[in-house]
C-alpha positions in Angstrom: 65.5 44.8 -43.4 67.4 48.1 -42.7 71.2 47.5 -42.4 71.2 50.6 -40.3 69.9 48.5 -37.4 73.2 46.7 -36.7 73.5 47.8 -33.1 73.8 51.6 -32.8 70.6 53.4 -32.0 69.4 55.8 -34.8 69.9 59.5 -34.1 67.0 61.1 -32.2 64.7 63.4 -34.2 65.4 66.4 -32.0 67.4 67.5 -29.1 64.6 67.2 -26.5 63.8 63.7 -27.6 67.5 62.8 -27.5 67.8 64.0 -23.9 64.6 62.0 -22.9 66.0 58.9 -24.5 69.3 59.4 -22.7 67.6 59.6 -19.3 65.5 56.4 -19.8 68.0 53.4 -20.0 68.1 52.9 -16.2 64.4 53.6 -15.8 63.4 51.4 -18.7 65.5 48.5 -17.4 63.9 48.7 -13.9 60.5 49.2 -15.4 60.9 46.1 -17.7 62.1 44.0 -14.8 59.0 45.1 -12.8 56.7 44.2 -15.7 58.4 40.8 -16.0 57.8 40.0 -12.4 54.2 41.2 -12.6 53.5 38.9 -15.5 52.9 36.0 -13.1 50.0 37.8 -11.5 47.2 35.4 -12.7 48.8 32.6 -10.7 48.8 34.7 -7.6 45.0 35.4 -7.7 44.0 31.8 -8.6 44.3 28.7 -6.4 44.0 26.6 -9.5 45.7 27.7 -12.8 43.1 28.2 -15.4 45.0 26.6 -18.3 43.0 24.4 -20.7 45.2 21.3 -20.5 46.6 21.8 -17.0 44.6 19.2 -15.1 45.5 16.4 -17.6 49.2 17.3 -17.3 48.8 17.2 -13.5 47.3 13.8 -13.7 50.2 12.5 -15.9 52.7 13.9 -13.4 50.7 12.2 -10.6 50.8 8.8 -12.3 54.5 9.3 -13.1 55.5 10.2 -9.5 53.4 7.4 -8.0 55.4 4.8 -9.8 52.8 2.1 -9.5 52.4 2.2 -5.7 48.7 3.0 -5.8 46.9 -0.2 -6.7 44.3 1.8 -8.6 46.8 3.8 -10.7 48.8 0.6 -11.3 45.6 -1.1 -12.5 44.4 1.7 -14.8 47.6 3.3 -16.1 51.0 2.6 -17.6 53.7 5.3 -17.7 56.7 4.7 -19.9 59.5 7.3 -20.0 60.5 8.1 -23.6 63.5 10.1 -24.6 62.0 12.9 -26.8 61.9 16.6 -27.4 58.9 17.3 -25.1 60.1 16.7 -21.6 60.8 20.0 -20.0 58.1 20.2 -17.3 58.1 16.4 -16.8 61.8 16.4 -15.8 61.3 19.4 -13.5 58.3 17.7 -11.9 60.4 14.7 -10.9 62.2 16.5 -8.0 59.7 19.4 -7.5 56.7 17.1 -7.3 58.3 14.9 -4.7 59.4 17.9 -2.7 56.2 20.0 -2.9 53.5 17.8 -4.1 52.2 17.6 -7.6 49.6 20.4 -7.4 52.0 22.9 -5.7 54.8 22.0 -8.1 52.5 22.4 -11.1 51.4 25.9 -9.9 55.0 26.9 -9.2 56.3 25.9 -12.6 53.4 27.9 -14.3 54.0 30.9 -12.1 57.7 31.1 -13.1 57.1 30.7 -16.9 55.7 34.2 -17.7 58.4 36.1 -15.8 61.1 33.8 -17.3 59.9 34.7 -20.8 59.8 38.4 -19.9 63.4 38.3 -18.6 64.3 36.5 -21.8 62.9 39.3 -23.9 64.7 41.9 -21.9 68.0 40.0 -22.1 67.8 39.8 -25.9 67.1 43.5 -26.3 69.8 44.5 -23.8 72.5 42.3 -25.4 71.6 43.7 -28.9 71.2 47.4 -28.0 72.3 48.0 -24.5 69.0 49.5 -23.6 65.3 48.6 -23.2 63.0 50.1 -25.7 59.4 49.9 -27.0 60.3 46.6 -28.8 60.5 44.4 -25.7 57.7 46.2 -23.9 55.4 45.6 -26.8 56.5 42.0 -27.0 55.4 41.5 -23.4 51.8 41.4 -24.7 52.7 38.1 -26.3 53.9 36.4 -23.1 50.3 35.4 -22.3 49.9 33.7 -25.7 47.4 31.0 -26.6 50.2 28.5 -25.9 50.5 29.7 -22.4 46.7 29.9 -22.0 46.3 26.3 -23.0 49.0 25.1 -20.6 51.8 24.2 -23.0 54.4 24.2 -20.2 57.1 22.4 -22.2 56.9 24.7 -25.2 56.7 27.9 -23.1 59.7 26.7 -21.1 61.7 25.9 -24.3 60.7 29.3 -25.7 62.0 31.2 -22.7 65.3 29.2 -22.7 65.6 29.8 -26.4 65.5 33.6 -25.8 68.3 33.3 -23.2 70.3 31.0 -25.5 70.0 33.4 -28.4 71.2 36.3 -26.2 74.2 34.2 -25.2 74.9 33.4 -28.9 75.1 37.2 -29.6 77.1 37.9 -26.5 79.7 35.2 -27.2 80.0 36.2 -30.8 83.8 36.7 -30.7 84.6 33.7 -28.5 86.2 30.9 -30.5 84.7 28.2 -28.2 81.1 29.4 -28.5 80.2 26.3 -30.4 81.2 24.1 -27.5 78.7 25.9 -25.2 75.9 25.5 -27.7 76.2 21.8 -28.2 74.6 21.1 -24.8 72.6 24.3 -24.9 70.7 23.3 -28.0 70.2 19.8 -26.6 68.7 21.3 -23.4 66.2 23.5 -25.3 65.3 20.5 -27.6 64.7 18.3 -24.5 62.3 20.9 -23.2 60.4 21.0 -26.5 61.4 20.5 -30.1 59.5 23.6 -31.3 61.5 25.7 -28.9 64.7 24.2 -30.4 63.4 25.2 -33.8 62.8 28.8 -32.6 66.3 29.0 -31.4 67.7 27.8 -34.7 65.6 30.3 -36.7 66.7 33.1 -34.3 70.4 32.2 -34.8 70.0 31.9 -38.6 68.2 35.2 -38.9 70.9 37.0 -36.9 73.7 35.5 -38.9 71.9 36.2 -42.2 71.7 39.9 -41.4 75.4 39.9 -40.6 76.7 37.8 -43.5 74.1 37.9 -46.3 75.7 34.7 -47.7 75.2 31.0 -47.8 77.5 30.6 -44.7 74.6 31.8 -42.6 72.8 28.5 -43.3 75.7 26.6 -41.7 76.1 29.0 -38.7 73.6 27.2 -36.4 75.4 23.9 -36.7 76.3 23.7 -33.0 72.6 23.4 -32.3 72.3 20.2 -34.4 73.2 17.7 -31.7 69.5 16.7 -31.1 69.2 15.5 -34.7 71.1 12.3 -33.6 68.3 11.0 -31.2 65.7 12.0 -33.8 67.4 9.8 -36.4 68.0 7.0 -33.9 64.3 7.0 -32.9 63.2 6.9 -36.5 61.9 10.5 -36.6 59.0 12.1 -34.8 56.0 9.9 -34.0 52.5 10.8 -34.8 52.9 12.0 -38.4 51.6 15.3 -39.7 48.2 16.6 -40.8 46.9 19.9 -42.0 43.3 19.0 -41.1 40.2 20.1 -43.0 39.4 23.5 -44.6 43.1 24.5 -44.4 42.6 28.0 -45.8 39.8 28.9 -43.3 41.7 27.3 -40.5 44.9 29.3 -41.2 42.9 32.5 -41.4 41.2 31.6 -38.1 44.4 30.9 -36.2 45.8 34.3 -37.3 42.7 36.0 -36.1 43.1 34.1 -32.8 46.8 34.9 -32.5 46.2 36.6 -29.2 43.1 34.7 -28.1 42.5 34.9 -24.4 39.2 35.9 -22.8 37.7 38.8 -24.8 37.2 38.7 -28.5 37.0 42.5 -28.8 40.2 43.0 -26.8 42.1 40.2 -28.5 41.3 41.4 -32.0 42.0 45.0 -31.0 45.4 43.9 -29.6 46.3 42.1 -32.8 45.3 45.2 -34.8 47.4 47.5 -32.6 50.5 45.3 -32.9 50.1 44.8 -36.6 49.7 48.6 -37.1 52.8 49.3 -35.0 54.8 46.7 -36.9 53.7 48.2 -40.2 54.6 51.7 -39.2 58.0 50.5 -37.9 58.6 48.7 -41.2 57.7 51.7 -43.3 59.9 53.9 -41.1 62.8 51.5 -41.5 63.0 50.8 -37.8 63.1 47.1 -38.0 66.3 45.5 -36.8 67.2 42.9 -39.3 69.0 40.8 -36.7 65.6 39.9 -35.4 63.4 40.9 -38.3 64.4 38.1 -40.6 63.6 35.5 -37.9 60.1 37.1 -37.4 59.5 36.9 -41.1 60.5 33.3 -41.2 58.2 32.5 -38.3 55.3 34.2 -40.1 55.9 32.1 -43.2 56.2 28.9 -41.1 52.8 29.5 -39.6 51.4 29.2 -43.2 53.4 26.2 -44.5 53.5 24.1 -41.3 50.8 21.5 -40.6 48.5 21.8 -37.6 49.5 18.3 -36.2 53.2 17.5 -36.2 54.9 14.7 -34.4 51.9 14.0 -32.2 51.5 17.6 -31.1 48.6 19.9 -31.8 48.6 23.5 -33.0 52.2 23.3 -34.3 51.4 26.3 -36.5 49.2 28.3 -34.2 51.8 28.5 -31.4 54.3 30.0 -33.8 52.1 33.0 -34.6 52.6 34.5 -31.2 56.3 33.8 -31.6 56.4 35.7 -35.0 54.6 38.7 -33.4 56.8 38.6 -30.3 60.0 38.6 -32.3 58.6 41.1 -34.7 57.9 43.5 -31.8 61.3 42.8 -30.3 62.8 43.7 -33.7 61.5 47.3 -33.4 64.5 49.5 -32.8 63.1 52.9 -32.1 64.5 55.1 -29.3 61.6 56.8 -27.5 61.0 59.1 -24.5 59.8 57.7 -21.2 56.1 58.4 -21.9 56.2 56.2 -25.0 57.7 53.4 -23.0 54.9 53.6 -20.5 52.3 53.7 -23.4 54.0 50.7 -25.0 53.4 48.6 -21.8 49.7 49.6 -21.6 48.6 46.8 -23.9 50.3 44.2 -21.8 49.0 45.6 -18.5 45.4 45.8 -19.8 45.5 42.2 -21.1 47.2 41.0 -17.9 44.4 42.6 -15.8 41.6 41.0 -17.8 43.3 37.6 -17.6 43.9 38.0 -13.8 40.2 38.9 -13.1 39.0 36.0 -15.3 41.4 33.5 -13.5 40.2 34.6 -10.1 36.5 34.1 -11.0 37.1 30.8 -12.8 39.3 29.4 -10.1 36.6 30.1 -7.5 34.1 28.3 -9.7 36.4 25.3 -10.1 37.1 25.2 -6.4 33.4 24.7 -5.7 33.1 22.1 -8.5 36.0 20.1 -7.1 34.0 19.5 -3.9 32.2 16.9 -6.0 35.2 14.6 -5.5 34.2 14.2 -1.9 31.5 11.9 -3.3 33.9 9.9 -5.4 35.5 6.8 -3.9 39.2 6.2 -4.5 39.8 4.2 -7.7 36.4 5.0 -9.2 35.8 5.2 -13.0 34.7 8.6 -14.0 33.4 9.7 -17.4 34.0 13.4 -17.8 31.7 15.4 -20.1 32.7 19.0 -20.9 30.6 21.2 -23.1 32.6 23.3 -25.6 30.4 26.0 -27.0 31.2 26.6 -30.7 30.2 30.3 -30.4 32.5 30.9 -27.4 35.6 32.9 -28.1 37.6 32.7 -24.9 39.8 29.8 -23.8 37.8 27.2 -21.9 39.8 26.3 -18.7 37.4 23.4 -17.8 38.0 21.2 -20.9 40.3 18.8 -18.8 38.9 19.5 -15.4 37.7 15.9 -15.0 41.3 14.9 -14.8 41.4 16.2 -11.2 39.6 13.0 -10.3 42.9 11.1 -11.2 45.0 13.6 -9.2 42.9 13.5 -6.1 41.1 10.1 -6.3 43.4 7.9 -8.4 40.4 7.5 -10.7 40.2 6.3 -14.3 39.1 9.3 -16.4 38.6 9.8 -20.1 40.1 13.3 -20.4 43.8 12.3 -20.5 46.4 12.6 -23.3 47.1 8.9 -23.6 47.3 8.0 -27.3 49.5 4.8 -27.6 52.8 5.4 -29.4 52.6 9.2 -28.9 52.1 9.9 -25.2 54.0 8.5 -22.2 50.8 7.8 -20.4 48.7 4.8 -21.5 45.3 3.5 -20.2 44.9 -0.2 -19.4 41.1 0.0 -19.0 38.2 2.1 -20.2 37.6 0.8 -23.6 38.7 2.1 -27.0 38.6 5.9 -27.2 38.4 6.5 -23.5 41.0 9.4 -23.9 41.0 13.0 -24.9 39.0 14.4 -26.7 36.2 11.9 -25.7 35.2 14.2 -22.8 34.4 17.1 -25.1 30.9 17.8 -26.3 30.9 20.3 -29.1 27.7 22.3 -29.1 26.2 24.7 -31.6 24.0 27.5 -30.4 20.5 26.2 -29.4 21.5 22.6 -29.8 20.3 20.3 -27.0 22.8 18.3 -24.9 22.0 14.6 -25.0 24.0 12.5 -22.5 21.8 9.4 -22.8 24.1 8.0 -25.5 27.4 9.5 -24.2 29.8 6.7 -25.0 32.4 7.1 -22.2 29.6 6.7 -19.7 29.2 3.1 -20.7 32.6 2.4 -19.1 32.2 4.4 -15.9 30.6 4.5 -12.5 30.3 8.3 -12.3 29.5 11.1 -14.8 31.2 14.5 -14.1 29.6 17.2 -16.2 30.8 20.8 -16.9 28.7 23.2 -18.9 26.4 26.2 -18.5 23.5 24.5 -20.2 21.6 21.6 -18.5 21.5 18.4 -20.5 18.2 17.6 -22.2 18.7 13.9 -21.5 20.7 11.9 -18.9 22.0 8.3 -19.0 19.3 5.9 -17.8 19.3 5.6 -14.0 21.8 8.4 -13.4 21.5 9.9 -9.9 22.9 13.4 -9.3 25.0 13.5 -6.1 26.4 17.0 -6.3 25.6 20.1 -8.3 26.9 23.6 -8.8 25.5 26.2 -11.2 27.8 25.0 -14.1 28.6 21.4 -13.2 27.3 18.2 -11.5 28.4 14.8 -10.5 26.1 11.8 -11.1 26.3 8.1 -10.1 25.7 5.9 -13.1 23.4 2.8 -13.0 25.7 1.0 -15.4 25.8 -2.8 -15.2 28.2 -2.9 -18.2 31.0 -0.9 -16.6 33.9 -3.2 -15.6 34.2 -3.7 -11.8 
């Protein structure tokens, strides 16, 4: 990394460019703030956030807030608070859900997360360079990462807070009591999500390594170490670790899907553009080492980290967007106003595509949710969601059956409820009546056979989501409600518990 990038902007190539740069600080800051506010647009055009895991998180919040008052929820579910590094949205939902209702609170938290991340990026660049440049504006394209698209609220909240905390670390560099502030700050980020805490630690280390280039940089993040105590007391993270099968192909795949959203062509082109810009910046020695080392470490971690860690999924994939985001933020290259506008184009195009998709998918889900008018309160519902192997985009309906819990206190098979890992636990439904039992993975041309769909053996209703009609249905199933891409059927199932 270029030691020239210690804080002062490199000299402009010519006088005209220098004058353009001099005129842009105020404009760039206002423009960046406007982009950050705009980043929540998909939530404004959709009644229901189109995040893959969203409905199951809503259902968990619903059970948590109910506290056993509903006889149906008390019969079907247990909820046990567990002190761990994955509680950010859950803790916020406790007051917000009671005040606004679980669905409104869930929407509001999601709406705030993209702008919060955007403001975090702007804050980091401003503290380091006292201006907003192409680095943070390019990094905006990573705000809507796969982690956000899948609904990882806790991680996204922790990432945003980690950016603000890192900016504070830099800003308070000369204050002798900085360590006292970061004892609780690190614990708060950890409480939101342990991976966000790790991101903060790497950012701090990378910054200190660029400054010191000595072993003392390894000890510099020590004020962030407070959360190690509850980890040790709890006996470490639950759930173990796993790399899964075909590790090499999987790692290549997640890098290709680093910016996966709706369009394969746009997502791959976006990745190529950012990779090209980063390469040019590196060759031109325009990478600020105070962030560049952290970006490099994140990139390495995506390779060496397992997929499953501590009960969480995609521990490695979610860090790819972080590596790219911090890599872009590390670009220290003064530019005229038109370049700043061009740097934001990638973010704006991707945001527009996401917003249009969300609007259409939300309308589709709104119609599908009318099926719940046919479901009595406390019913047992087997969700069946087709996941097309050939489909690139994020599928927002993979946990849609969980809305039956949110609105009908139903027992559903699409929840995150693995004993010993998740705070939600099912009392009924049989073994395996949890995520991912609702998913039906389908190869192109493969018929969909629901006659032997195991979760249906423990349910009164079957709620199906998929563009292809099933070739076979459970015996005696009667369709009560149908949309072009979903249906609800009553099951003639004498073996389901009553």
